[in-house]
N, C-alpha and C positions, 0 to 999 in steps of 0.2 A: 504494500500499499503505500503511495507516495504522499510526502509532504510537498505540496505542489510549490513550484518556484517559477519565478519570471526573469528573463533577460532584459535588460532595459538598456537603450542606447538613446542617447539625445538625437531628435530628429524633428523636422517641422511637419506639421499635420498635413496629411494627403487625403485624397478621396477615399482610399482604403480604410484610413483610420476613422474617417466619418461613418462609413459603412459598418465598421465594427463597433462603434458606439451604439448603434441602433439593433445590434443582434441581442436577442433575449432567447435562453433556454427555458421555455415553458413546457415541462413534461406533458402537462395535460392536453397541450395542442399537438405536439410532436410525437407522442408515443406511437400513433398509428398512421402517421403521414407517410405515403409512399416514398417520399423524396426527403433527403436531409440537406441542411445548408452545406455548402461546400467547405466551410471552415471546420467541419466535423469529419472531413473525408481524409484519411491517412495516405501517404504515399504508397506506392506499390510495394516497396521493400519492406515496409512496416505494417502492411495491412494483416488483420488476424488470420490465423490458420483455420482452415475449414474444419479439420479435425486435429486434435493434438494428443498424443498417446499419453497414458497415466504415468506420472512420476512415482516411483516407490519411494515414499518418504517415511523414514523410521518413526514408529510409533512408541513413544516413550512413557512409560507407567512411572508416575511420580509417588505413588502410595507409599512405598518402602522408603524412599528418600525423605518424604516429608514427615514420616513417623519416626526418623531417626536411625533407620537400618543402615549401618555403613557398607555393607556389601550391595545392597541395592543401590546406594548413593555412587559408588564406583562403578557399577554397571551403567547407571543412567549417564554419568558423566562421560563415560567411554562412547556411548552412542551419540551423544550430543557433540563430542569432538569429532567423531568420523563424519557427522552431517555437516559440520561447520567447515571442515577441510575440503568437502567435495562439493556442495553447493549452497550451504547456509540455511537450508530449511530443515524442520522437523515438527512433529505433532506430539503434544503432551496430553495424556489422559489422566483420569484420576488425580487431577489437579488441585481439589479442594475448593473450587470455585461452586458456589451453590448453583444448581440447575435452573432453578425458578428465577434467580437473578439474570441469568443469561437470557433466558426466555422472555422475561420482562423487558430486557434491554432491546431485544429484537422487536417485540411487539410495539413498543412505544414510539419506535421510529415512524410508524405509520401515523400516529397523532400529530407529528410535525410535517413530514413530507407529503401528507395528502391535503394539506391546507391549500388555499388559493395562494398563487405567487406573491401577491401583495401582502398577504399575512406573513409568509416566510420571509420576506424582506424586511421585516422589522428587526431581524437578527443580521442584516446584511453584513457582509465581510467586506471591509473598506480595503482599498489598494494598499498593498505594503503590510497588512496585518495578516496574521494566521489564525484568527478566531473569527467565528461567525459563519452565516449562511453563504453558499457559493452556488450559483446555478450554472455549472460547467465553466466557470472561470472565464466567461465572455468578454469580461472587461479587463483581463490581464494578458491573455494570449491572442494572437491574431490567425493562427492557424493549428491543425493537429488538436482541436479542442476535445476533452474527454466528454463522453456521453454519460453524465451523471450529475447528481446533486450531492452537496455535502453540508453537514454541520460540524464545525471543529470548535473546541473549547480547550481552555488550559486546565491542567489539574496540578496541585502542589502538595507535596507529601510534608511540607513545612506544617509543625503543630499549630502555628498561628494562623494558618490558611485552610482550617478544617472543612470549610463548605465552599470552597472557591467555585466548583462547578455548579452547584445548586444557586449560589447567589448570582452567578453570571446569567444562567438561563431564566431565573425569575426576573432579573432586571430587563433582559432583553425580550422576553415573550409574555410577561404578565403573571398574574396570580394563578391563572388556570393551568399553568405549567409547573406549579410547585412540586407535585409528586413526579412529574417528569424529571425535573431536576434532581429529586432525591434518588431516583433509580439510577442516574448516570454518575452521581456522586458515589454512591454505593458501588457501582460496576467498577469506576476508576480505582477506588481503593483495593478492591479485590485484585485488579490487574497490577497495581504497584506491589502488592504483597507477592504475587506470583512472579513478577519480574525479578524481584529481588532473590527468590528462591532459585529461578533460572540463573541468575547471575552467580551464585554459588557453584552450580554445576558447571558453567563456562570457566570459571576460575580452576576448579578441580581438574577439568579436561586439559587446561593450559599448563598444569604443574605449578600454579602460583598459590599463594596463601588464600585459603578458601573464602575468607571474608573480604579479599581485596575490592572485588567489583561491588560486592553488596554495600559496603561502606561507602564507596564512591557514589552510589546511586540512592542512599537512603533518603536523602532530601531532594529527591528528583522533582523537576519541573517539567512535567511531561504534557503530552497533547492526546486529546482523545478526538475521533473523528467517526462520524455516523456516515457511511456511504450508501447512497441509494441509486441504483442503476436502472432506469425505465426501460421497457421494450423499446427495441429500435428495428424499423423494417428494413434497415440496410446493415445488418450485424457482419457482413463481409467487407464493409467499407470503413467502419468506425470502431473505435476502442472505448471502453469503459474508463480505462486508465492507461496510459501509454507506457512503453518500456522504460524502466528506471531502476536504480538501487536506492533504498530508503537511507536518506542523509542522517537519520537518527541512530540510535545505539541498539535498540531491540524493538521489534514490532510484534505485538501479539494480536493475532487476527481470529474472529470467529466468524465463520461463513454460514449463510442459511443453507437450505436444501439445493438452491438453483445451481450453484457453481458458476466459475468463471475465472478463477485464478490460474493463471499460467506462469510457469518459470522456464528460463532458458537454461538448459543443462546438455553439455555434449553436442553443441552445435545445433540444438532444435528445441522448439517450444514444446513443453510437457505441461499437462494439466494436474491440478492437485484437488482430488475429489473431496466433496464436502463430507464432513464427519461431525455431526451434532455434539458428540460427547468429547471432542478434542478442539484444542487450539492450535493453529498454525503459528509457529514461531519462526522468525527469520531475523538474522543479525543484520545490522546496518554498517555503513560506511565508518561511522564513528569508532565502532569496535575493531575495525580493521587496521587501525592506525599503527604503523611501525615508524616511530617518528624520528626525524632528524633534528637535533636541536639547533634552533637559530636564535642567537642571541639579540639580534636587532629587531624582532617583530615590534612594529609600532604598538606602544601600550595603549593608545586610544582605542585600537580595534578589540582589545580585551574587554571593553566596557559596553560594547554594542550588544543590545539583547538580540538573540538569534533563535530560530525554531527549527533548526535542522538537526536531527539527532542519529539516524542510523549509519551515516557515514562514520559516526563516533566509534562503533564498537570494532570495525575493521582497523581502526587507528589504535584503539586501546590494546588489541591483540597484535599489535606490531606486524600487520599483513599476514599473519599466520592463517586467519580465518577469513572466508569469503563472504562478501555480501553479493547477494544474487540478483541477478536481472530478472525483473518479473513485470507482469501486465495484468489487466482485467478485461475479459472480452463480454460482449453483451449478446442477448438473443431477441428473437422477434415477439415471444409471447409473454414472458414472465419478468416481473421486477426482480432483480436481485438485490439483497441486503447484506451489508457486512459491518462489523464493529472493529474498528483498528485502534489499538493503544500504542502510541509512540513513546517509549521510554526515553527521556532526555536527562542529561546531569543538570544539576544546578548551575545557574549562569556563571558563578565565579569559578568553577572547577576546571582545571586546566586538563586537556585530553592528552596523556601521555601514557605509554605502556609501562608496566611494571618493570623494575630493574631486572628481574629474573627472565625477561623476554628479549634482553638486549645484551649482546656480547660481541666478540671480534667475528664470529660467523653470522651474526644476525644483527647487523647495524640499524639504527633507526630509519625507517622508512618514511614517515611524514612528518611535518614540523609540529611542535606544540601549538595548540590552539584553544579556544573556549567555544562552547556551543553557541554563544551569541555571535561569535565571528563567522561560524559556518552559516547560521541562520541569515545574516546580513548578506552574505554572499549569494545565497540561493533566492533571496527575496529581491536583490537588487541588480545582480550581474550574471546570473547563470540559471537556466532551467534544468532542474535536476535530471540526469540520465545515468547511463552506465559509467561515464567518466567524471562524475562529480567531485570525487575525493582527489583524483590526480590534478585536475584543473584547478581545484580550490588550493591545493598544496603549492602549485606554481604561483597562484595569486597572492597568498600569504607571503611567500619569499621575495616577491617583486612589487608588492603594493607599497604606495607612498600616499602621504596625506599632505 
């Protein structure tokens, strides 16, 4: 799942810009229209596969690990490590998250996305922000638009921000959404707890202190996104979400029964079939980082608030684990829904690998950075794709203010 970003370059308004301003993605009007606007048509080399073979993704049972069984913990960490070295995706079951909470989180999405467009726009996501409602990001991108609607909001694990989600949704949508906000506050708290447990497994799999990554993310400032993919009469031309690697640290996704998630493995697109009892977990670019220390990074950049987190774990793992290219496809008949929790570090945390992962044979791969720096880059300079981390690293090393 993407933390959507935009590339901005100074330019003078053109007729195309004016046309873009008037483009509106109203699912109630476009769902069953036989033609789709050209801005939603993807280039031939990026159009979705008609069929995609299923990817065998490890199914990791967390019951023994969560109950304190050391043997079960070692086996789970081994499976996690193997998946992250190969493609960065795995499924977790017996994860301790209440089934009814997950069911309610899916059901309550309809309460919002089935509202008239004007009502949804009360929570309109403003340009340059990462929270709020977006109808296909028509105001941000001029081509290759995603066929989807989203509602994103910030979650904070800080003890002084115990109702961040609930308060935000109540403020944006009004008193009638009070329980709606409570459901997603509870869901985010469950996802934060599960994320920290998975971070322990990732640390064990890398051979570092078990609590290292857990401690790094304990006061996480994460992002929750509700994804709503309406039917599309030209699913062979459009994509729900384009190919990208998450710039965040860890993504925990729950799919409904419809399916549509695809990952690029061994030079082909493969599908990940829905499993209502499991969460799909993938690491992001932040965890991939094998950093090269750069002493002259402009300190001003360290203070810029940013929202890009999956690139983070690839960085934290010093490049040993992969953040995987993935996308979402759409279909003609059925709305698809998914819940995506993007684990992000607290804004003042410096993303750098543990000392155990750096030696003469494994030098730093990426420069030190903070999550806000990466977020700024993806919001203002670069649309997230498969090369985000590498381009960002080069930008950090050569940026000047």
